[in-house]
C-alpha positions as YAML, in Angstrom:
chain: A
units: angstrom
residues:
- id: 1
  name: UNK
  ca: [21.40, -51.34, -42.84]
- id: 2
  name: UNK
  ca: [24.18, -50.07, -41.18]
- id: 3
  name: UNK
  ca: [23.89, -46.56, -43.01]
- id: 4
  name: UNK
  ca: [19.91, -46.71, -41.96]
- id: 5
  name: UNK
  ca: [21.36, -47.61, -38.31]
- id: 6
  name: UNK
  ca: [23.50, -44.60, -38.76]
- id: 7
  name: UNK
  ca: [20.92, -41.82, -40.25]
- id: 8
  name: UNK
  ca: [18.58, -42.97, -37.73]
- id: 9
  name: UNK
  ca: [20.94, -42.23, -35.05]
- id: 10
  name: UNK
  ca: [21.79, -39.02, -36.23]
- id: 11
  name: UNK
  ca: [17.95, -38.02, -36.72]
- id: 12
  name: UNK
  ca: [17.61, -39.37, -32.84]
- id: 13
  name: UNK
  ca: [20.91, -36.61, -31.98]
- id: 14
  name: UNK
  ca: [19.04, -33.78, -34.02]
- id: 15
  name: UNK
  ca: [15.80, -34.30, -32.49]
- id: 16
  name: UNK
  ca: [16.78, -34.64, -28.75]
- id: 17
  name: UNK
  ca: [19.13, -31.23, -30.02]
- id: 18
  name: UNK
  ca: [16.00, -29.29, -31.07]
- id: 19
  name: UNK
  ca: [14.01, -30.45, -27.46]
- id: 20
  name: UNK
  ca: [17.02, -29.18, -25.45]
- id: 21
  name: UNK
  ca: [17.31, -25.75, -27.43]
- id: 22
  name: UNK
  ca: [13.79, -25.64, -26.94]
- id: 23
  name: UNK
  ca: [13.72, -26.30, -23.29]
- id: 24
  name: UNK
  ca: [16.47, -23.82, -23.27]
- id: 25
  name: UNK
  ca: [14.71, -21.03, -24.66]
- id: 26
  name: UNK
  ca: [11.02, -21.79, -22.77]
- id: 27
  name: UNK
  ca: [13.58, -21.45, -19.71]
- id: 28
  name: UNK
  ca: [14.91, -18.24, -20.45]
- id: 29
  name: UNK
  ca: [11.55, -16.98, -21.58]
- id: 30
  name: UNK
  ca: [10.52, -18.03, -17.77]
- id: 31
  name: UNK
  ca: [13.36, -16.36, -16.31]
- id: 32
  name: UNK
  ca: [12.96, -13.22, -18.63]
- id: 33
  name: UNK
  ca: [9.46, -12.74, -17.89]
- id: 34
  name: UNK
  ca: [9.96, -13.07, -14.04]
- id: 35
  name: UNK
  ca: [12.13, -10.35, -14.45]
- id: 36
  name: UNK
  ca: [9.70, -8.07, -15.99]
- id: 37
  name: UNK
  ca: [6.89, -9.15, -13.37]
- id: 38
  name: UNK
  ca: [9.54, -8.62, -10.59]
- id: 39
  name: UNK
  ca: [10.64, -4.93, -12.28]
- id: 40
  name: UNK
  ca: [6.54, -3.80, -12.90]
- id: 41
  name: UNK
  ca: [6.04, -5.10, -9.05]
- id: 42
  name: UNK
  ca: [8.74, -3.02, -8.06]
- id: 43
  name: UNK
  ca: [7.94, 0.26, -10.25]
- id: 44
  name: UNK
  ca: [4.03, -0.28, -8.24]
- id: 45
  name: UNK
  ca: [5.40, -0.16, -5.08]
- id: 46
  name: UNK
  ca: [7.15, 2.99, -5.64]
- id: 47
  name: UNK
  ca: [3.95, 4.50, -6.35]
- id: 48
  name: UNK
  ca: [3.01, 4.63, -2.88]
- id: 49
  name: UNK
  ca: [5.90, 6.05, -1.89]
- id: 50
  name: UNK
  ca: [6.51, 8.62, -4.24]
- id: 51
  name: UNK
  ca: [2.90, 10.08, -3.30]
- id: 52
  name: UNK
  ca: [3.29, 10.22, 0.27]
- id: 53
  name: UNK
  ca: [6.83, 12.49, -0.03]
- id: 54
  name: UNK
  ca: [4.64, 14.31, -2.27]
- id: 55
  name: UNK
  ca: [1.87, 14.70, 0.31]
- id: 56
  name: UNK
  ca: [4.02, 14.79, 2.95]
- id: 57
  name: UNK
  ca: [5.80, 18.02, 1.38]
- id: 58
  name: UNK
  ca: [2.44, 19.28, -0.01]
- id: 59
  name: UNK
  ca: [0.45, 19.41, 3.63]
- id: 60
  name: UNK
  ca: [3.48, 19.16, 6.04]
- id: 61
  name: UNK
  ca: [3.39, 16.03, 7.43]
- id: 62
  name: UNK
  ca: [6.78, 14.81, 8.03]
- id: 63
  name: UNK
  ca: [7.76, 12.32, 5.40]
- id: 64
  name: UNK
  ca: [9.01, 9.19, 7.62]
- id: 65
  name: UNK
  ca: [5.71, 9.45, 9.29]
- id: 66
  name: UNK
  ca: [3.27, 8.67, 5.47]
- id: 67
  name: UNK
  ca: [6.09, 6.59, 4.45]
- id: 68
  name: UNK
  ca: [5.72, 4.39, 8.07]
- id: 69
  name: UNK
  ca: [1.65, 4.65, 7.47]
- id: 70
  name: UNK
  ca: [1.41, 2.99, 3.92]
- id: 71
  name: UNK
  ca: [3.29, 0.48, 5.53]
- id: 72
  name: UNK
  ca: [1.61, -0.03, 8.03]
- id: 73
  name: UNK
  ca: [-1.61, 0.16, 5.72]
- id: 74
  name: UNK
  ca: [-1.09, -2.33, 3.10]
- id: 75
  name: UNK
  ca: [3.15, -3.22, 3.54]
- id: 76
  name: UNK
  ca: [3.97, -6.87, 2.38]
- id: 77
  name: UNK
  ca: [7.55, -8.55, 2.56]
- id: 78
  name: UNK
  ca: [9.94, -8.10, -0.44]
- id: 79
  name: UNK
  ca: [13.64, -8.92, -0.11]
- id: 80
  name: UNK
  ca: [13.81, -8.93, 3.09]
- id: 81
  name: UNK
  ca: [11.97, -5.17, 2.92]
- id: 82
  name: UNK
  ca: [8.57, -4.16, 4.08]
- id: 83
  name: UNK
  ca: [6.70, -2.26, 1.04]
- id: 84
  name: UNK
  ca: [3.87, -0.46, 0.75]
- id: 85
  name: UNK
  ca: [1.34, -1.75, -2.42]
- id: 86
  name: UNK
  ca: [-1.12, 0.28, -4.13]
- id: 87
  name: UNK
  ca: [-3.50, -1.69, -5.50]
- id: 88
  name: UNK
  ca: [-4.98, -2.83, -2.13]
- id: 89
  name: UNK
  ca: [-8.52, -3.60, -0.92]
- id: 90
  name: UNK
  ca: [-10.06, -3.94, 2.83]
- id: 91
  name: UNK
  ca: [-13.60, -5.18, 1.78]
- id: 92
  name: UNK
  ca: [-15.62, -5.23, 4.77]
- id: 93
  name: UNK
  ca: [-12.81, -7.08, 6.79]
- id: 94
  name: UNK
  ca: [-11.08, -9.17, 3.94]
- id: 95
  name: UNK
  ca: [-7.68, -7.61, 2.90]
- id: 96
  name: UNK
  ca: [-6.59, -8.62, -0.62]
- id: 97
  name: UNK
  ca: [-3.64, -7.38, -2.76]
- id: 98
  name: UNK
  ca: [-4.29, -7.16, -6.56]
- id: 99
  name: UNK
  ca: [-1.64, -7.72, -9.00]
- id: 100
  name: UNK
  ca: [-2.86, -4.76, -11.01]
- id: 101
  name: UNK
  ca: [-4.73, -1.59, -10.52]
- id: 102
  name: UNK
  ca: [-7.37, -3.26, -13.16]
- id: 103
  name: UNK
  ca: [-7.99, -5.62, -11.13]
- id: 104
  name: UNK
  ca: [-8.30, -3.93, -7.25]
- id: 105
  name: UNK
  ca: [-10.73, -1.41, -9.20]
- id: 106
  name: UNK
  ca: [-12.95, -4.00, -11.19]
- id: 107
  name: UNK
  ca: [-13.59, -5.85, -7.51]
- id: 108
  name: UNK
  ca: [-14.27, -2.66, -5.32]
- id: 109
  name: UNK
  ca: [-16.94, -1.76, -7.93]
- id: 110
  name: UNK
  ca: [-18.32, -5.19, -8.56]
- id: 111
  name: UNK
  ca: [-18.99, -5.13, -4.76]
- id: 112
  name: UNK
  ca: [-20.27, -1.81, -4.20]
- id: 113
  name: UNK
  ca: [-22.46, -2.79, -7.19]
- id: 114
  name: UNK
  ca: [-23.67, -5.62, -5.21]
- id: 115
  name: UNK
  ca: [-23.70, -3.40, -2.21]
- id: 116
  name: UNK
  ca: [-21.31, -2.98, -0.04]
- id: 117
  name: UNK
  ca: [-20.04, 0.17, 1.76]
- id: 118
  name: UNK
  ca: [-17.29, -0.29, 4.03]
- id: 119
  name: UNK
  ca: [-14.13, -0.71, 2.41]
- id: 120
  name: UNK
  ca: [-10.81, 0.67, 2.60]
- id: 121
  name: UNK
  ca: [-8.54, 1.63, -1.04]
- id: 122
  name: UNK
  ca: [-5.04, 2.23, -1.96]
- id: 123
  name: UNK
  ca: [-1.90, 2.92, -0.74]
- id: 124
  name: UNK
  ca: [-3.48, 4.59, 2.72]
- id: 125
  name: UNK
  ca: [-6.58, 2.12, 2.68]
- id: 126
  name: UNK
  ca: [-8.88, 4.84, 2.93]
- id: 127
  name: UNK
  ca: [-12.57, 3.97, 3.97]
- id: 128
  name: UNK
  ca: [-15.20, 4.01, 1.39]
- id: 129
  name: UNK
  ca: [-18.46, 4.31, 3.54]
- id: 130
  name: UNK
  ca: [-16.79, 7.20, 5.75]
- id: 131
  name: UNK
  ca: [-14.40, 9.27, 3.24]
- id: 132
  name: UNK
  ca: [-15.55, 8.01, -0.40]
- id: 133
  name: UNK
  ca: [-18.01, 11.53, -0.62]
- id: 134
  name: UNK
  ca: [-14.32, 13.58, -0.68]
- id: 135
  name: UNK
  ca: [-13.57, 11.49, -4.11]
- id: 136
  name: UNK
  ca: [-15.53, 12.17, -8.18]
- id: 137
  name: UNK
  ca: [-15.05, 7.76, -7.53]
- id: 138
  name: UNK
  ca: [-13.76, 4.45, -6.63]
- id: 139
  name: UNK
  ca: [-11.38, 5.30, -9.35]
- id: 140
  name: UNK
  ca: [-9.86, 8.18, -8.03]
- id: 141
  name: UNK
  ca: [-10.14, 6.86, -4.37]
- id: 142
  name: UNK
  ca: [-7.08, 4.08, -6.31]
- id: 143
  name: UNK
  ca: [-5.21, 7.04, -7.59]
- id: 144
  name: UNK
  ca: [-1.58, 7.28, -5.59]
- id: 145
  name: UNK
  ca: [-1.49, 10.48, -5.38]
- id: 146
  name: UNK
  ca: [-4.84, 11.80, -4.81]
- id: 147
  name: UNK
  ca: [-5.16, 8.47, -1.95]
- id: 148
  name: UNK
  ca: [-2.29, 10.03, -0.40]
- id: 149
  name: UNK
  ca: [-3.06, 13.53, 0.02]
- id: 150
  name: UNK
  ca: [-6.23, 12.51, 1.50]
- id: 151
  name: UNK
  ca: [-4.32, 10.24, 3.81]
- id: 152
  name: UNK
  ca: [-2.33, 13.66, 5.06]
- id: 153
  name: UNK
  ca: [-4.89, 15.95, 4.81]
- id: 154
  name: UNK
  ca: [-6.88, 13.88, 7.44]
- id: 155
  name: UNK
  ca: [-3.41, 12.98, 9.58]
- id: 156
  name: UNK
  ca: [-2.74, 16.41, 9.77]
- id: 157
  name: UNK
  ca: [-6.09, 17.14, 11.26]
- id: 158
  name: UNK
  ca: [-5.59, 14.49, 14.02]
- id: 159
  name: UNK
  ca: [-2.56, 15.89, 14.65]
- id: 160
  name: UNK
  ca: [-3.66, 19.33, 15.59]
- id: 161
  name: UNK
  ca: [-6.19, 17.21, 17.94]
- id: 162
  name: UNK
  ca: [-3.34, 15.29, 19.52]
- id: 163
  name: UNK
  ca: [-0.33, 17.35, 19.46]
- id: 164
  name: UNK
  ca: [1.86, 14.28, 18.76]
- id: 165
  name: UNK
  ca: [2.24, 12.53, 15.12]
- id: 166
  name: UNK
  ca: [2.38, 8.72, 16.90]
- id: 167
  name: UNK
  ca: [-0.66, 9.40, 18.68]
- id: 168
  name: UNK
  ca: [-2.10, 10.96, 15.07]
- id: 169
  name: UNK
  ca: [-1.25, 7.68, 13.96]
- id: 170
  name: UNK
  ca: [-2.99, 5.86, 16.09]
- id: 171
  name: UNK
  ca: [-6.51, 7.84, 15.57]
- id: 172
  name: UNK
  ca: [-5.72, 7.20, 12.40]
- id: 173
  name: UNK
  ca: [-6.55, 3.67, 12.23]
- id: 174
  name: UNK
  ca: [-9.36, 3.93, 15.18]
- id: 175
  name: UNK
  ca: [-10.60, 6.04, 18.27]
- id: 176
  name: UNK
  ca: [-10.83, 3.05, 20.53]
- id: 177
  name: UNK
  ca: [-8.00, 2.79, 22.65]
- id: 178
  name: UNK
  ca: [-7.21, -1.30, 22.63]
- id: 179
  name: UNK
  ca: [-6.80, -0.66, 19.22]
- id: 180
  name: UNK
  ca: [-4.99, 2.19, 17.83]
- id: 181
  name: UNK
  ca: [-2.50, 1.11, 21.09]
- id: 182
  name: UNK
  ca: [-1.91, -2.21, 18.79]
- id: 183
  name: UNK
  ca: [-1.55, -0.12, 15.48]
- id: 184
  name: UNK
  ca: [0.43, 2.17, 17.16]
- id: 185
  name: UNK
  ca: [3.02, 0.25, 17.90]
- id: 186
  name: UNK
  ca: [3.00, -1.48, 14.93]
- id: 187
  name: UNK
  ca: [3.66, 2.34, 13.38]
- id: 188
  name: UNK
  ca: [5.91, 2.80, 15.90]
- id: 189
  name: UNK
  ca: [8.33, -0.03, 14.83]
- id: 190
  name: UNK
  ca: [7.87, 0.46, 11.12]
- id: 191
  name: UNK
  ca: [9.01, 4.12, 11.58]
- id: 192
  name: UNK
  ca: [11.96, 3.02, 13.73]
- id: 193
  name: UNK
  ca: [12.70, 1.25, 10.63]
- id: 194
  name: UNK
  ca: [13.21, 4.10, 8.34]
- id: 195
  name: UNK
  ca: [15.52, 6.77, 7.50]
- id: 196
  name: UNK
  ca: [14.85, 9.99, 6.56]
- id: 197
  name: UNK
  ca: [15.23, 9.14, 3.44]
- id: 198
  name: UNK
  ca: [13.52, 6.22, 2.75]
- id: 199
  name: UNK
  ca: [13.10, 2.45, 3.77]
- id: 200
  name: UNK
  ca: [16.01, 0.44, 5.20]
- id: 201
  name: UNK
  ca: [18.22, 3.00, 7.79]
- id: 202
  name: UNK
  ca: [17.39, 2.42, 11.69]
- id: 203
  name: UNK
  ca: [16.21, 5.60, 13.15]
- id: 204
  name: UNK
  ca: [14.93, 6.26, 17.24]
- id: 205
  name: UNK
  ca: [12.39, 5.33, 17.58]
- id: 206
  name: UNK
  ca: [9.22, 8.45, 18.15]
- id: 207
  name: UNK
  ca: [8.93, 9.32, 21.93]
- id: 208
  name: UNK
  ca: [8.02, 12.84, 24.00]
- id: 209
  name: UNK
  ca: [12.04, 13.07, 24.12]
- id: 210
  name: UNK
  ca: [12.59, 12.28, 20.41]
- id: 211
  name: UNK
  ca: [9.04, 14.08, 18.51]
- id: 212
  name: UNK
  ca: [9.24, 14.22, 15.03]
- id: 213
  name: UNK
  ca: [9.66, 17.54, 13.88]
- id: 214
  name: UNK
  ca: [6.13, 19.79, 13.18]
- id: 215
  name: UNK
  ca: [5.60, 22.06, 10.03]
- id: 216
  name: UNK
  ca: [2.78, 23.51, 8.72]
- id: 217
  name: UNK
  ca: [1.67, 24.56, 4.39]
- id: 218
  name: UNK
  ca: [-0.96, 25.25, 2.88]
- id: 219
  name: UNK
  ca: [-4.55, 23.48, 3.59]
- id: 220
  name: UNK
  ca: [-6.29, 22.23, 0.15]
- id: 221
  name: UNK
  ca: [-8.51, 21.07, 2.15]
- id: 222
  name: UNK
  ca: [-11.57, 22.62, 3.12]
- id: 223
  name: UNK
  ca: [-13.47, 20.00, 5.33]
- id: 224
  name: UNK
  ca: [-10.16, 20.23, 7.06]
- id: 225
  name: UNK
  ca: [-9.84, 24.50, 8.50]
- id: 226
  name: UNK
  ca: [-10.94, 24.49, 11.78]
- id: 227
  name: UNK
  ca: [-14.59, 24.88, 12.94]
- id: 228
  name: UNK
  ca: [-15.92, 22.94, 10.30]
- id: 229
  name: UNK
  ca: [-18.85, 20.85, 11.10]
- id: 230
  name: UNK
  ca: [-18.66, 19.26, 7.98]
- id: 231
  name: UNK
  ca: [-15.08, 16.52, 9.12]
- id: 232
  name: UNK
  ca: [-14.94, 12.99, 8.80]
- id: 233
  name: UNK
  ca: [-15.24, 10.11, 11.80]
- id: 234
  name: UNK
  ca: [-12.06, 9.83, 13.94]
- id: 235
  name: UNK
  ca: [-10.63, 7.24, 11.88]
- id: 236
  name: UNK
  ca: [-10.24, 5.28, 8.29]
- id: 237
  name: UNK
  ca: [-11.89, 2.33, 9.78]
- id: 238
  name: UNK
  ca: [-14.84, 1.99, 11.20]
- id: 239
  name: UNK
  ca: [-15.05, 0.84, 15.22]
- id: 240
  name: UNK
  ca: [-16.55, -2.01, 15.13]
- id: 241
  name: UNK
  ca: [-14.12, -3.52, 12.27]
- id: 242
  name: UNK
  ca: [-10.97, -2.28, 13.73]
- id: 243
  name: UNK
  ca: [-10.09, -5.18, 15.50]
- id: 244
  name: UNK
  ca: [-10.53, -7.49, 12.36]
- id: 245
  name: UNK
  ca: [-7.82, -6.10, 10.04]
- id: 246
  name: UNK
  ca: [-6.55, -9.76, 9.04]
- id: 247
  name: UNK
  ca: [-3.24, -10.25, 7.20]
- id: 248
  name: UNK
  ca: [-4.26, -9.15, 3.66]
- id: 249
  name: UNK
  ca: [-4.08, -12.09, 1.05]
- id: 250
  name: UNK
  ca: [-2.26, -11.87, -2.64]
- id: 251
  name: UNK
  ca: [-5.50, -11.46, -5.53]
- id: 252
  name: UNK
  ca: [-5.35, -12.50, -8.24]
...
């Protein structure tokens, strides 16, 4: 009987050890998965900044203007820093961050098939209704580089009109003064937190006394040539929706 008791306790001990080891394994696996997800999110977030820098160089838009615009449009807090997100859709006033490009694209294409037309896509929230004709497809609008190039071209035209990058950013959002002013305030606040090389360091805010440099580059967008009658409206967002852009929510 004593031997049987010792064997029973030994068996329970072995089972308990295995359960603990299994629990440790799942904890480790969960931690590893969390790190993988975090790494993927960091990689996807960086897509907007890389596209912003490329488009800025190609179109002659100050780099910090592009970095500030993408954060103003799609920025979300991550480790205390405001980072842009490429898989973002603002569907007729309802903004959503999606985990992947595939989910964002599937959602936008489904809503398009259902009749939706006015929705914003990607790093720079290009509005499909007003600017979709300049892309080959909804999928192309999600491409960070194509999205950024179009935004940079549009900002270049607005800068030619306003003579000021801050005012160009305001017009990028809306021609209605009330909405443009609110956007400009947020844009300038984000811009002030950017350094020449990226996010994080403080720099003097944009003002007439401290203007950003004006540069020029070859125009790769024929519709932006002066005198071309085929031009887009003054904002990437329809005026009637400019006051209803909510905080973007997380998509599945």
